[in-house]
N, CA, C, O and the ligand as a Tripos MOL2 file, in Angstrom:
@<TRIPOS>MOLECULE
protein
  305   303    77     0     0
PROTEIN
NO_CHARGES

@<TRIPOS>ATOM
      1 N         -38.0550   -1.7160    3.6750 N.3       1 MET1
      2 CA        -37.5150   -2.3970    2.5070 C.3       1 MET1
      3 C         -36.0420   -2.7680    2.7670 C.2       1 MET1
      4 O         -35.2220   -1.9010    3.0670 O.2       1 MET1
      5 N         -35.7260   -4.0410    2.6490 N.am      2 PRO2
      6 CA        -34.3350   -4.4390    2.9400 C.3       2 PRO2
      7 C         -33.3520   -3.8950    1.9210 C.2       2 PRO2
      8 O         -33.6520   -3.7690    0.7340 O.2       2 PRO2
      9 N         -32.1710   -3.5790    2.4250 N.am      3 ARG3
     10 CA        -31.1950   -3.0420    1.5620 C.3       3 ARG3
     11 C         -30.5930   -4.1950    0.6680 C.2       3 ARG3
     12 O         -30.1970   -5.2350    1.1950 O.2       3 ARG3
     13 N         -30.5360   -4.0000   -0.6230 N.am      4 VAL4
     14 CA        -30.0210   -5.0230   -1.4880 C.3       4 VAL4
     15 C         -28.6470   -4.6180   -1.9960 C.2       4 VAL4
     16 O         -28.4450   -3.5540   -2.5810 O.2       4 VAL4
     17 N         -27.7200   -5.5210   -1.7420 N.am      5 ASP5
     18 CA        -26.3290   -5.2570   -2.1670 C.3       5 ASP5
     19 C         -26.1540   -5.9530   -3.5770 C.2       5 ASP5
     20 O         -25.9850   -7.1700   -3.6600 O.2       5 ASP5
     21 N         -26.2000   -5.1700   -4.6170 N.am      6 LEU6
     22 CA        -26.1010   -5.7060   -5.9480 C.3       6 LEU6
     23 C         -24.7940   -6.3700   -6.2580 C.2       6 LEU6
     24 O         -24.6920   -7.2360   -7.1270 O.2       6 LEU6
     25 N         -23.7870   -5.9360   -5.5150 N.am      7 PHE7
     26 CA        -22.4650   -6.4810   -5.8840 C.3       7 PHE7
     27 C         -22.0400   -7.6070   -4.9250 C.2       7 PHE7
     28 O         -20.9400   -8.1400   -5.0670 O.2       7 PHE7
     29 N         -22.8530   -7.9620   -3.9930 N.am      8 GLY8
     30 CA        -22.5090   -9.0680   -3.0850 C.3       8 GLY8
     31 C         -21.3860   -8.6840   -2.1500 C.2       8 GLY8
     32 O         -20.8710   -7.5670   -2.1680 O.2       8 GLY8
     33 N         -21.0230   -9.6740   -1.3190 N.am      9 PRO9
     34 CA        -19.9230   -9.4280   -0.3680 C.3       9 PRO9
     35 C         -18.6340   -9.1860   -1.0890 C.2       9 PRO9
     36 O         -18.3930   -9.7660   -2.1470 O.2       9 PRO9
     37 N         -17.8020   -8.3410   -0.5400 N.am     10 VAL10
     38 CA        -16.4630   -8.1700   -1.1600 C.3      10 VAL10
     39 C         -15.4300   -8.4060   -0.0890 C.2      10 VAL10
     40 O         -14.9350   -7.4810    0.5550 O.2      10 VAL10
     41 N         -15.1140   -9.7030    0.0840 N.am     11 PRO11
     42 CA        -14.2960  -10.0880    1.2720 C.3      11 PRO11
     43 C         -12.8240   -9.5870    1.1530 C.2      11 PRO11
     44 O         -12.1370   -9.3520    2.1470 O.2      11 PRO11
     45 N         -12.3960   -9.4430   -0.0940 N.am     12 ARG12
     46 CA        -10.9440   -9.0730   -0.2830 C.3      12 ARG12
     47 C         -10.7480   -7.6360   -0.4870 C.2      12 ARG12
     48 O          -9.7730   -7.2390   -1.1250 O.2      12 ARG12
     49 N         -11.6270   -6.8150    0.0220 N.am     13 LYS13
     50 CA        -11.4460   -5.3590   -0.2350 C.3      13 LYS13
     51 C         -11.6420   -4.6360    1.1570 C.2      13 LYS13
     52 O         -12.6100   -3.9000    1.3510 O.2      13 LYS13
     53 N         -10.7420   -4.8650    2.0540 N.am     14 PRO14
     54 CA        -10.8670   -4.1830    3.3280 C.3      14 PRO14
     55 C         -10.6360   -2.7260    3.2110 C.2      14 PRO14
     56 O          -9.8240   -2.2780    2.4020 O.2      14 PRO14
     57 N         -11.3560   -1.9550    4.0270 N.am     15 ARG15
     58 CA        -11.1550   -0.5270    3.9800 C.3      15 ARG15
     59 C          -9.9100   -0.2330    4.7890 C.2      15 ARG15
     60 O          -9.8830   -0.4340    6.0040 O.2      15 ARG15
     61 N          -8.9140    0.2290    4.1330 N.am     16 ARG16
     62 CA         -7.6270    0.4090    4.7750 C.3      16 ARG16
     63 C          -7.1220    1.8060    4.5390 C.2      16 ARG16
     64 O          -7.4120    2.4280    3.5170 O.2      16 ARG16
     65 N          -6.3550    2.2970    5.5060 N.am     17 VAL17
     66 CA         -5.6680    3.5710    5.2860 C.3      17 VAL17
     67 C          -4.3770    3.2510    4.5780 C.2      17 VAL17
     68 O          -3.5550    2.4690    5.0560 O.2      17 VAL17
     69 N          -4.2150    3.8790    3.4180 N.am     18 MET18
     70 CA         -3.0470    3.6450    2.5940 C.3      18 MET18
     71 C          -1.9980    4.7470    2.7550 C.2      18 MET18
     72 O          -2.3210    5.9310    2.8620 O.2      18 MET18
     73 N          -0.7480    4.3230    2.7680 N.am     19 MET19
     74 CA          0.3380    5.2990    2.6490 C.3      19 MET19
     75 C           0.5710    5.6190    1.1590 C.2      19 MET19
     76 O           0.3980    4.7600    0.2940 O.2      19 MET19
     77 N           0.9440    6.7980    0.8990 N.am     20 HIS20
     78 CA          1.1590    7.1950   -0.5010 C.3      20 HIS20
     79 C           2.5740    7.5250   -0.7260 C.2      20 HIS20
     80 O           3.2880    7.9650    0.1750 O.2      20 HIS20
     81 N           3.0010    7.3020   -1.9930 N.am     21 ALA21
     82 CA          4.3770    7.5950   -2.3320 C.3      21 ALA21
     83 C           4.6180    9.0860   -2.4500 C.2      21 ALA21
     84 O           3.9650    9.7550   -3.2520 O.2      21 ALA21
     85 N           5.5100    9.6000   -1.6940 N.am     22 VAL22
     86 CA          5.8940   10.9970   -1.8270 C.3      22 VAL22
     87 C           7.0830   11.1390   -2.7430 C.2      22 VAL22
     88 O           7.3970   12.2380   -3.2000 O.2      22 VAL22
     89 N           7.7400   10.0400   -3.0110 N.am     23 ASP23
     90 CA          8.8810   10.0330   -3.9570 C.3      23 ASP23
     91 C           8.9150    8.6670   -4.6130 C.2      23 ASP23
     92 O           8.4830    7.6830   -4.0120 O.2      23 ASP23
     93 N           9.4120    8.5900   -5.8150 N.am     24 ILE24
     94 CA          9.4650    7.3200   -6.4850 C.3      24 ILE24
     95 C          10.8430    7.0840   -7.0950 C.2      24 ILE24
     96 O          11.4160    8.0100   -7.6680 O.2      24 ILE24
     97 N          11.3680    5.9290   -6.9970 N.am     25 GLY25
     98 CA         12.7050    5.6720   -7.5120 C.3      25 GLY25
     99 C          13.0020    4.2010   -7.6420 C.2      25 GLY25
    100 O          12.1160    3.3480   -7.5930 O.2      25 GLY25
    101 N          14.2960    3.9290   -7.8110 N.am     26 GLN26
    102 CA         14.7480    2.5640   -7.9970 C.3      26 GLN26
    103 C          15.7870    2.2400   -6.9160 C.2      26 GLN26
    104 O          16.5990    3.0820   -6.5310 O.2      26 GLN26
    105 N          15.7310    0.9990   -6.4470 N.am     27 ALA27
    106 CA         16.7710    0.5260   -5.5360 C.3      27 ALA27
    107 C          18.1020    0.5170   -6.2590 C.2      27 ALA27
    108 O          18.1560    0.3300   -7.4740 O.2      27 ALA27
    109 N          19.1770    0.7200   -5.5090 N.am     28 PRO28
    110 CA         20.5410    0.6340   -6.1520 C.3      28 PRO28
    111 C          20.8240   -0.7070   -6.7180 C.2      28 PRO28
    112 O          21.6470   -0.8220   -7.6260 O.2      28 PRO28
    113 N          20.1750   -1.7490   -6.2240 N.am     29 GLY29
    114 CA         20.3760   -3.0730   -6.7780 C.3      29 GLY29
    115 C          19.3120   -4.0060   -6.3110 C.2      29 GLY29
    116 O          18.5920   -3.7420   -5.3480 O.2      29 GLY29
    117 N          19.2220   -5.1490   -7.0390 N.am     30 MET30
    118 CA         18.1740   -6.1110   -6.6790 C.3      30 MET30
    119 C          18.5410   -6.9070   -5.4910 C.2      30 MET30
    120 O          19.7220   -7.1930   -5.2930 O.2      30 MET30
    121 N          17.5890   -7.2890   -4.6780 N.am     31 MET31
    122 CA         17.8390   -8.1870   -3.5760 C.3      31 MET31
    123 C          17.2160   -9.5730   -3.9160 C.2      31 MET31
    124 O          16.2980   -9.6720   -4.7310 O.2      31 MET31
    125 N          17.7410  -10.6220   -3.2730 N.am     32 PRO32
    126 CA         17.2360  -11.9560   -3.5430 C.3      32 PRO32
    127 C          15.6830  -12.0290   -3.3340 C.2      32 PRO32
    128 O          15.1640  -11.5920   -2.3070 O.2      32 PRO32
    129 N          14.9940  -12.5780   -4.3130 N.am     33 GLY33
    130 CA         13.5560  -12.6460   -4.2100 C.3      33 GLY33
    131 C          12.8220  -11.4970   -4.7690 C.2      33 GLY33
    132 O          11.6030  -11.6040   -4.9030 O.2      33 GLY33
    133 N          13.4180  -10.4200   -5.1080 N.am     34 TRP34
    134 CA         12.7760   -9.2780   -5.7040 C.3      34 TRP34
    135 C          12.4100   -9.5730   -7.1410 C.2      34 TRP34
    136 O          13.1160  -10.3050   -7.8340 O.2      34 TRP34
    137 N          11.3130   -9.0060   -7.5820 N.am     35 THR35
    138 CA         11.0020   -9.0530   -8.9620 C.3      35 THR35
    139 C          11.1220   -7.7140   -9.6310 C.2      35 THR35
    140 O          11.0030   -7.5970  -10.8510 O.2      35 THR35
    141 N          11.3570   -6.7080   -8.8290 N.am     36 SER36
    142 CA         11.4450   -5.3170   -9.3620 C.3      36 SER36
    143 C          12.2730   -4.4890   -8.3880 C.2      36 SER36
    144 O          12.1760   -4.6610   -7.1730 O.2      36 SER36
    145 N          13.0740   -3.6060   -8.9220 N.am     37 ALA37
    146 CA         13.8400   -2.7170   -8.1380 C.3      37 ALA37
    147 C          13.0860   -1.4050   -7.8950 C.2      37 ALA37
    148 O          13.5390   -0.5190   -7.1710 O.2      37 ALA37
    149 N          11.9310   -1.3250   -8.5250 N.am     38 LYS38
    150 CA         11.1390   -0.1020   -8.3670 C.3      38 LYS38
    151 C          10.5470    0.0410   -7.0090 C.2      38 LYS38
    152 O          10.2030   -0.9500   -6.3650 O.2      38 LYS38
    153 N          10.4260    1.2220   -6.5730 N.am     39 GLY39
    154 CA          9.8050    1.4650   -5.2970 C.3      39 GLY39
    155 C           9.5060    2.9540   -5.0610 C.2      39 GLY39
    156 O           9.5460    3.7900   -5.9640 O.2      39 GLY39
    157 N           9.2000    3.2260   -3.7640 N.am     40 GLY40
    158 CA          8.9230    4.6350   -3.4590 C.3      40 GLY40
    159 C           9.1440    4.8630   -1.9670 C.2      40 GLY40
    160 O           9.3200    3.9380   -1.1740 O.2      40 GLY40
    161 N           9.1250    6.1620   -1.6360 N.am     41 LYS41
    162 CA          9.1510    6.5210   -0.2280 C.3      41 LYS41
    163 C           7.6900    6.7800    0.1890 C.2      41 LYS41
    164 O           7.0150    7.6370   -0.3820 O.2      41 LYS41
    165 N           7.2310    6.0460    1.1630 N.am     42 PHE42
    166 CA          5.8730    6.0690    1.5180 C.3      42 PHE42
    167 C           5.6030    6.7590    2.8850 C.2      42 PHE42
    168 O           6.2570    6.4920    3.8930 O.2      42 PHE42
    169 N           4.6190    7.6420    2.8480 N.am     43 VAL43
    170 CA          4.2520    8.3860    4.0260 C.3      43 VAL43
    171 C           2.7420    8.3950    4.1510 C.2      43 VAL43
    172 O           2.0320    8.6080    3.1680 O.2      43 VAL43
    173 N           2.2490    8.1640    5.3620 N.am     44 CYS44
    174 CA          0.7970    8.1620    5.5780 C.3      44 CYS44
    175 C           0.3200    9.5800    5.7650 C.2      44 CYS44
    176 O           0.8440   10.3400    6.5800 O.2      44 CYS44
    177 N          -0.6930    9.9160    4.9820 N.am     45 ARG45
    178 CA         -1.2550   11.2830    5.1140 C.3      45 ARG45
    179 C          -2.1090   11.4760    6.3050 C.2      45 ARG45
    180 O          -2.3740   12.5970    6.7390 O.2      45 ARG45
    181 N          -2.5530   10.3390    6.8470 N.am     46 ARG46
    182 CA         -3.4500   10.4220    8.0330 C.3      46 ARG46
    183 C          -2.6970   10.6220    9.3170 C.2      46 ARG46
    184 O          -2.9720   11.5380   10.0920 O.2      46 ARG46
    185 N          -1.6790    9.6870    9.5420 N.am     47 CYS47
    186 CA         -1.0180    9.8060   10.8330 C.3      47 CYS47
    187 C           0.4090   10.3490   10.7300 C.2      47 CYS47
    188 O           1.0580   10.6310   11.7380 O.2      47 CYS47
    189 N           0.8790   10.4860    9.4900 N.am     48 GLY48
    190 CA          2.2210   10.9630    9.2830 C.3      48 GLY48
    191 C           3.3180    9.9270    9.3660 C.2      48 GLY48
    192 O           4.5050   10.2460    9.2960 O.2      48 GLY48
    193 N           2.9080    8.6890    9.5160 N.am     49 HIS49
    194 CA          3.8780    7.5800    9.6310 C.3      49 HIS49
    195 C           4.8040    7.5920    8.3760 C.2      49 HIS49
    196 O           4.3300    7.6550    7.2420 O.2      49 HIS49
    197 N           6.0700    7.5320    8.6090 N.am     50 ASP50
    198 CA          7.0370    7.5270    7.4650 C.3      50 ASP50
    199 C           7.6770    6.1620    7.3960 C.2      50 ASP50
    200 O           8.4920    5.7740    8.2330 O.2      50 ASP50
    201 N           7.2670    5.4420    6.3460 N.am     51 ALA51
    202 CA          7.7190    4.0680    6.1820 C.3      51 ALA51
    203 C           9.0780    4.0230    5.5070 C.2      51 ALA51
    204 O           9.6880    2.9550    5.4530 O.2      51 ALA51
    205 N           9.5660    5.1110    5.0040 N.am     52 GLY52
    206 CA         10.8290    5.1320    4.2790 C.3      52 GLY52
    207 C          10.6350    4.4980    2.9150 C.2      52 GLY52
    208 O           9.5290    4.4200    2.3800 O.2      52 GLY52
    209 N          11.7990    4.0340    2.3560 N.am     53 TRP53
    210 CA         11.7380    3.5030    1.0350 C.3      53 TRP53
    211 C          11.3640    1.9880    1.0010 C.2      53 TRP53
    212 O          11.9240    1.1630    1.7230 O.2      53 TRP53
    213 N          10.4090    1.6910    0.1410 N.am     54 LEU54
    214 CA         10.0340    0.3060   -0.0240 C.3      54 LEU54
    215 C          10.2190   -0.0450   -1.4980 C.2      54 LEU54
    216 O           9.8710    0.7440   -2.3770 O.2      54 LEU54
    217 N          10.7690   -1.2350   -1.7660 N.am     55 PHE55
    218 CA         11.0340   -1.6430   -3.1600 C.3      55 PHE55
    219 C          10.3880   -2.9820   -3.4910 C.2      55 PHE55
    220 O           9.6030   -3.5270   -2.7150 O.2      55 PHE55
    221 N          10.7340   -3.4860   -4.6440 N.am     56 ASP56
    222 CA         10.1150   -4.7330   -5.1550 C.3      56 ASP56
    223 C           8.6340   -4.4690   -5.3760 C.2      56 ASP56
    224 O           7.7980   -5.2740   -4.9660 O.2      56 ASP56
    225 N           8.3070   -3.3980   -5.9910 N.am     57 MET57
    226 CA          6.8790   -3.0370   -6.2160 C.3      57 MET57
    227 C           6.6030   -2.8080   -7.7060 C.2      57 MET57
    228 O           7.4990   -2.4620   -8.4770 O.2      57 MET57
    229 N           5.3780   -3.0060   -8.0750 N.am     58 THR58
    230 CA          4.9740   -2.6690   -9.5030 C.3      58 THR58
    231 C           4.4880   -1.2290   -9.4900 C.2      58 THR58
    232 O           4.2210   -0.6200   -8.4530 O.2      58 THR58
    233 N           4.3940   -0.7310  -10.7100 N.am     59 ASP59
    234 CA          3.8680    0.6200  -10.8540 C.3      59 ASP59
    235 C           2.4680    0.7770  -10.2440 C.2      59 ASP59
    236 O           2.1410    1.7830   -9.6140 O.2      59 ASP59
    237 N           1.6820   -0.2390  -10.4570 N.am     60 THR60
    238 CA          0.3130   -0.2010   -9.8800 C.3      60 THR60
    239 C           0.3550   -0.1480   -8.3390 C.2      60 THR60
    240 O          -0.3720    0.6300   -7.7220 O.2      60 THR60
    241 N           1.2210   -0.9910   -7.7210 N.am     61 GLU61
    242 CA          1.3150   -0.9760   -6.3000 C.3      61 GLU61
    243 C           1.8400    0.3640   -5.7510 C.2      61 GLU61
    244 O           1.4080    0.8510   -4.7060 O.2      61 GLU61
    245 N           2.7600    0.9120   -6.4800 N.am     62 ILE62
    246 CA          3.3100    2.2580   -6.0680 C.3      62 ILE62
    247 C           2.2360    3.3070   -6.1350 C.2      62 ILE62
    248 O           2.0970    4.1450   -5.2440 O.2      62 ILE62
    249 N           1.4660    3.2460   -7.2240 N.am     63 ARG63
    250 CA          0.3870    4.2420   -7.4310 C.3      63 ARG63
    251 C          -0.6370    4.0630   -6.3280 C.2      63 ARG63
    252 O          -1.0630    5.0450   -5.7210 O.2      63 ARG63
    253 N          -1.0400    2.8340   -6.0550 N.am     64 ARG64
    254 CA         -2.0830    2.5550   -5.1210 C.3      64 ARG64
    255 C          -1.6980    2.8390   -3.7060 C.2      64 ARG64
    256 O          -2.5240    3.2450   -2.8880 O.2      64 ARG64
    257 N          -0.4010    2.6180   -3.4100 N.am     65 GLY65
    258 CA          0.0500    2.8410   -2.0250 C.3      65 GLY65
    259 C           0.0890    1.4940   -1.3000 C.2      65 GLY65
    260 O          -0.2830    0.4450   -1.8250 O.2      65 GLY65
    261 N           0.5620    1.5990   -0.0660 N.am     66 VAL66
    262 CA          0.6200    0.4120    0.8230 C.3      66 VAL66
    263 C          -0.0620    0.7540    2.1610 C.2      66 VAL66
    264 O          -0.0500    1.9000    2.6080 O.2      66 VAL66
    265 N          -0.6670   -0.3010    2.7960 N.am     67 PRO67
    266 CA         -1.4290   -0.0840    3.9590 C.3      67 PRO67
    267 C          -0.4910    0.4590    5.0610 C.2      67 PRO67
    268 O           0.6440    0.0060    5.2130 O.2      67 PRO67
    269 N          -1.0230    1.4770    5.8460 N.am     68 CYS68
    270 CA         -0.2520    2.0250    6.8850 C.3      68 CYS68
    271 C          -0.3050    1.0770    8.0920 C.2      68 CYS68
    272 O          -1.3860    0.7240    8.5620 O.2      68 CYS68
    273 N           0.8550    0.6740    8.5820 N.am     69 PRO69
    274 CA          0.8620   -0.2860    9.7190 C.3      69 PRO69
    275 C           0.3860    0.3640   11.0130 C.2      69 PRO69
    276 O           0.0010   -0.3550   11.9350 O.2      69 PRO69
    277 N           0.3950    1.6400   11.1210 N.am     70 VAL70
    278 CA         -0.1210    2.3310   12.2860 C.3      70 VAL70
    279 C          -1.5870    2.4650   12.2850 C.2      70 VAL70
    280 O          -2.2500    2.1130   13.2600 O.2      70 VAL70
    281 N          -2.1240    2.9750   11.1990 N.am     71 CYS71
    282 CA         -3.5730    3.2220   11.1080 C.3      71 CYS71
    283 C          -4.3120    1.8820   10.9590 C.2      71 CYS71
    284 O          -5.4850    1.8030   11.3250 O.2      71 CYS71
    285 N          -3.6850    0.8600   10.4510 N.am     72 ASN72
    286 CA         -4.3480   -0.4330   10.2440 C.3      72 ASN72
    287 C          -4.0270   -1.4610   11.3200 C.2      72 ASN72
    288 O          -4.3140   -2.6490   11.1700 O.2      72 ASN72
    289 N          -3.4130   -0.9750   12.4320 N.am     73 GLU73
    290 CA         -3.0290   -1.8800   13.4610 C.3      73 GLU73
    291 C          -4.2020   -2.6730   13.9860 C.2      73 GLU73
    292 O          -5.2750   -2.1270   14.2440 O.2      73 GLU73
    293 N          -3.9740   -4.0460   14.1510 N.am     74 GLY74
    294 CA         -5.0520   -4.8610   14.6090 C.3      74 GLY74
    295 C          -5.9300   -5.4520   13.5820 C.2      74 GLY74
    296 O          -6.8700   -6.1850   13.8920 O.2      74 GLY74
    297 N          -5.6350   -5.1400   12.3440 N.am     75 GLU75
    298 CA         -6.4710   -5.6530   11.2310 C.3      75 GLU75
    299 C          -5.7890   -6.8610   10.5710 C.2      75 GLU75
    300 O          -6.0660   -7.1940    9.4190 O.2      75 GLU75
    301 N          -4.9240   -7.4830   11.3020 N.am     76 GLY76
    302 CA         -4.2610   -8.6560   10.7630 C.3      76 GLY76
    303 C          -3.0980   -8.2590    9.9460 C.2      76 GLY76
    304 O          -2.4040   -9.1180    9.4010 O.2      76 GLY76
    305 ZN         -1.2130    6.0880    9.1810 Zn       77 ZN77
@<TRIPOS>BOND
     1     1     2 1
     2     2     3 1
     3     3     4 2
     4     3     5 am
     5     5     6 1
     6     6     7 1
     7     7     8 2
     8     7     9 am
     9     9    10 1
    10    10    11 1
    11    11    12 2
    12    11    13 am
    13    13    14 1
    14    14    15 1
    15    15    16 2
    16    15    17 am
    17    17    18 1
    18    18    19 1
    19    19    20 2
    20    19    21 am
    21    21    22 1
    22    22    23 1
    23    23    24 2
    24    23    25 am
    25    25    26 1
    26    26    27 1
    27    27    28 2
    28    27    29 am
    29    29    30 1
    30    30    31 1
    31    31    32 2
    32    31    33 am
    33    33    34 1
    34    34    35 1
    35    35    36 2
    36    35    37 am
    37    37    38 1
    38    38    39 1
    39    39    40 2
    40    39    41 am
    41    41    42 1
    42    42    43 1
    43    43    44 2
    44    43    45 am
    45    45    46 1
    46    46    47 1
    47    47    48 2
    48    47    49 am
    49    49    50 1
    50    50    51 1
    51    51    52 2
    52    51    53 am
    53    53    54 1
    54    54    55 1
    55    55    56 2
    56    55    57 am
    57    57    58 1
    58    58    59 1
    59    59    60 2
    60    59    61 am
    61    61    62 1
    62    62    63 1
    63    63    64 2
    64    63    65 am
    65    65    66 1
    66    66    67 1
    67    67    68 2
    68    67    69 am
    69    69    70 1
    70    70    71 1
    71    71    72 2
    72    71    73 am
    73    73    74 1
    74    74    75 1
    75    75    76 2
    76    75    77 am
    77    77    78 1
    78    78    79 1
    79    79    80 2
    80    79    81 am
    81    81    82 1
    82    82    83 1
    83    83    84 2
    84    83    85 am
    85    85    86 1
    86    86    87 1
    87    87    88 2
    88    87    89 am
    89    89    90 1
    90    90    91 1
    91    91    92 2
    92    91    93 am
    93    93    94 1
    94    94    95 1
    95    95    96 2
    96    95    97 am
    97    97    98 1
    98    98    99 1
    99    99   100 2
   100    99   101 am
   101   101   102 1
   102   102   103 1
   103   103   104 2
   104   103   105 am
   105   105   106 1
   106   106   107 1
   107   107   108 2
   108   107   109 am
   109   109   110 1
   110   110   111 1
   111   111   112 2
   112   111   113 am
   113   113   114 1
   114   114   115 1
   115   115   116 2
   116   115   117 am
   117   117   118 1
   118   118   119 1
   119   119   120 2
   120   119   121 am
   121   121   122 1
   122   122   123 1
   123   123   124 2
   124   123   125 am
   125   125   126 1
   126   126   127 1
   127   127   128 2
   128   127   129 am
   129   129   130 1
   130   130   131 1
   131   131   132 2
   132   131   133 am
   133   133   134 1
   134   134   135 1
   135   135   136 2
   136   135   137 am
   137   137   138 1
   138   138   139 1
   139   139   140 2
   140   139   141 am
   141   141   142 1
   142   142   143 1
   143   143   144 2
   144   143   145 am
   145   145   146 1
   146   146   147 1
   147   147   148 2
   148   147   149 am
   149   149   150 1
   150   150   151 1
   151   151   152 2
   152   151   153 am
   153   153   154 1
   154   154   155 1
   155   155   156 2
   156   155   157 am
   157   157   158 1
   158   158   159 1
   159   159   160 2
   160   159   161 am
   161   161   162 1
   162   162   163 1
   163   163   164 2
   164   163   165 am
   165   165   166 1
   166   166   167 1
   167   167   168 2
   168   167   169 am
   169   169   170 1
   170   170   171 1
   171   171   172 2
   172   171   173 am
   173   173   174 1
   174   174   175 1
   175   175   176 2
   176   175   177 am
   177   177   178 1
   178   178   179 1
   179   179   180 2
   180   179   181 am
   181   181   182 1
   182   182   183 1
   183   183   184 2
   184   183   185 am
   185   185   186 1
   186   186   187 1
   187   187   188 2
   188   187   189 am
   189   189   190 1
   190   190   191 1
   191   191   192 2
   192   191   193 am
   193   193   194 1
   194   194   195 1
   195   195   196 2
   196   195   197 am
   197   197   198 1
   198   198   199 1
   199   199   200 2
   200   199   201 am
   201   201   202 1
   202   202   203 1
   203   203   204 2
   204   203   205 am
   205   205   206 1
   206   206   207 1
   207   207   208 2
   208   207   209 am
   209   209   210 1
   210   210   211 1
   211   211   212 2
   212   211   213 am
   213   213   214 1
   214   214   215 1
   215   215   216 2
   216   215   217 am
   217   217   218 1
   218   218   219 1
   219   219   220 2
   220   219   221 am
   221   221   222 1
   222   222   223 1
   223   223   224 2
   224   223   225 am
   225   225   226 1
   226   226   227 1
   227   227   228 2
   228   227   229 am
   229   229   230 1
   230   230   231 1
   231   231   232 2
   232   231   233 am
   233   233   234 1
   234   234   235 1
   235   235   236 2
   236   235   237 am
   237   237   238 1
   238   238   239 1
   239   239   240 2
   240   239   241 am
   241   241   242 1
   242   242   243 1
   243   243   244 2
   244   243   245 am
   245   245   246 1
   246   246   247 1
   247   247   248 2
   248   247   249 am
   249   249   250 1
   250   250   251 1
   251   251   252 2
   252   251   253 am
   253   253   254 1
   254   254   255 1
   255   255   256 2
   256   255   257 am
   257   257   258 1
   258   258   259 1
   259   259   260 2
   260   259   261 am
   261   261   262 1
   262   262   263 1
   263   263   264 2
   264   263   265 am
   265   265   266 1
   266   266   267 1
   267   267   268 2
   268   267   269 am
   269   269   270 1
   270   270   271 1
   271   271   272 2
   272   271   273 am
   273   273   274 1
   274   274   275 1
   275   275   276 2
   276   275   277 am
   277   277   278 1
   278   278   279 1
   279   279   280 2
   280   279   281 am
   281   281   282 1
   282   282   283 1
   283   283   284 2
   284   283   285 am
   285   285   286 1
   286   286   287 1
   287   287   288 2
   288   287   289 am
   289   289   290 1
   290   290   291 1
   291   291   292 2
   292   291   293 am
   293   293   294 1
   294   294   295 1
   295   295   296 2
   296   295   297 am
   297   297   298 1
   298   298   299 1
   299   299   300 2
   300   299   301 am
   301   301   302 1
   302   302   303 1
   303   303   304 2
@<TRIPOS>SUBSTRUCTURE
     1 MET1         2 RESIDUE 1 A MET
     2 PRO2         6 RESIDUE 1 A PRO
     3 ARG3        10 RESIDUE 1 A ARG
     4 VAL4        14 RESIDUE 1 A VAL
     5 ASP5        18 RESIDUE 1 A ASP
     6 LEU6        22 RESIDUE 1 A LEU
     7 PHE7        26 RESIDUE 1 A PHE
     8 GLY8        30 RESIDUE 1 A GLY
     9 PRO9        34 RESIDUE 1 A PRO
    10 VAL10       38 RESIDUE 1 A VAL
    11 PRO11       42 RESIDUE 1 A PRO
    12 ARG12       46 RESIDUE 1 A ARG
    13 LYS13       50 RESIDUE 1 A LYS
    14 PRO14       54 RESIDUE 1 A PRO
    15 ARG15       58 RESIDUE 1 A ARG
    16 ARG16       62 RESIDUE 1 A ARG
    17 VAL17       66 RESIDUE 1 A VAL
    18 MET18       70 RESIDUE 1 A MET
    19 MET19       74 RESIDUE 1 A MET
    20 HIS20       78 RESIDUE 1 A HIS
    21 ALA21       82 RESIDUE 1 A ALA
    22 VAL22       86 RESIDUE 1 A VAL
    23 ASP23       90 RESIDUE 1 A ASP
    24 ILE24       94 RESIDUE 1 A ILE
    25 GLY25       98 RESIDUE 1 A GLY
    26 GLN26      102 RESIDUE 1 A GLN
    27 ALA27      106 RESIDUE 1 A ALA
    28 PRO28      110 RESIDUE 1 A PRO
    29 GLY29      114 RESIDUE 1 A GLY
    30 MET30      118 RESIDUE 1 A MET
    31 MET31      122 RESIDUE 1 A MET
    32 PRO32      126 RESIDUE 1 A PRO
    33 GLY33      130 RESIDUE 1 A GLY
    34 TRP34      134 RESIDUE 1 A TRP
    35 THR35      138 RESIDUE 1 A THR
    36 SER36      142 RESIDUE 1 A SER
    37 ALA37      146 RESIDUE 1 A ALA
    38 LYS38      150 RESIDUE 1 A LYS
    39 GLY39      154 RESIDUE 1 A GLY
    40 GLY40      158 RESIDUE 1 A GLY
    41 LYS41      162 RESIDUE 1 A LYS
    42 PHE42      166 RESIDUE 1 A PHE
    43 VAL43      170 RESIDUE 1 A VAL
    44 CYS44      174 RESIDUE 1 A CYS
    45 ARG45      178 RESIDUE 1 A ARG
    46 ARG46      182 RESIDUE 1 A ARG
    47 CYS47      186 RESIDUE 1 A CYS
    48 GLY48      190 RESIDUE 1 A GLY
    49 HIS49      194 RESIDUE 1 A HIS
    50 ASP50      198 RESIDUE 1 A ASP
    51 ALA51      202 RESIDUE 1 A ALA
    52 GLY52      206 RESIDUE 1 A GLY
    53 TRP53      210 RESIDUE 1 A TRP
    54 LEU54      214 RESIDUE 1 A LEU
    55 PHE55      218 RESIDUE 1 A PHE
    56 ASP56      222 RESIDUE 1 A ASP
    57 MET57      226 RESIDUE 1 A MET
    58 THR58      230 RESIDUE 1 A THR
    59 ASP59      234 RESIDUE 1 A ASP
    60 THR60      238 RESIDUE 1 A THR
    61 GLU61      242 RESIDUE 1 A GLU
    62 ILE62      246 RESIDUE 1 A ILE
    63 ARG63      250 RESIDUE 1 A ARG
    64 ARG64      254 RESIDUE 1 A ARG
    65 GLY65      258 RESIDUE 1 A GLY
    66 VAL66      262 RESIDUE 1 A VAL
    67 PRO67      266 RESIDUE 1 A PRO
    68 CYS68      270 RESIDUE 1 A CYS
    69 PRO69      274 RESIDUE 1 A PRO
    70 VAL70      278 RESIDUE 1 A VAL
    71 CYS71      282 RESIDUE 1 A CYS
    72 ASN72      286 RESIDUE 1 A ASN
    73 GLU73      290 RESIDUE 1 A GLU
    74 GLY74      294 RESIDUE 1 A GLY
    75 GLU75      298 RESIDUE 1 A GLU
    76 GLY76      302 RESIDUE 1 A GLY
    77 ZN77       305 GROUP 0 **** ****
């Protein structure tokens, strides 16, 4: 029996390793092009990559995390 995918293809949901915020804060000031001074210090739990502080993020983005450039290398 063929496997039926009820939800269809999900092209915009790549399986990625995400870095998680170990600390959350605000940038000391806004930079040109930013929409938010919010950000966090992101570290990958998988490889330990320390991305440092990233800003111009929404609360949702901070909570979700950002893709690890080391673990996701070669995925565009
Ligand atoms: Zn990583």
